C-alpha angles and dihedrals in degrees: 000000000000120000116265113270116261111247123197115236094216131261095272091055093042121105110298091351096306104322088150135099088263091050091054091051090053096046090048090049087055090050093054094041092241088132128011119260089246091065109095094174093234109167096020119142121232090257091059092051090048091053089049091050090054090049093048092046091053091048092054096048098086088054100046091245088284123127090210090065094054117111114254097266094049092042093053090047091048093050094048095048096045095043090053090049092050093049091049092047090051091052088054091053101265115157113193089202093064121078127213091270096047 
């Protein structure tokens, strides 16, 4: 019998509100309009997250994966989404200076 499929709990239930690689993928998908900001990806299987990663990576390519190279509208959306995520994570006790092993 195969192991049960891994199901993502959703960005809002993820560690420190999504301060994880998967959370970054989801936030960037919001930035590029790949998924709506209301979509937290709760209940998604790993294959769905991997597909989202591929789409996000393709969307970043023209900008060299650098927020500073985004056009103004996307840069503003990126700044808003990521600033809100950082503020929420700090409220939940996230410290950007600490690594996973600290």
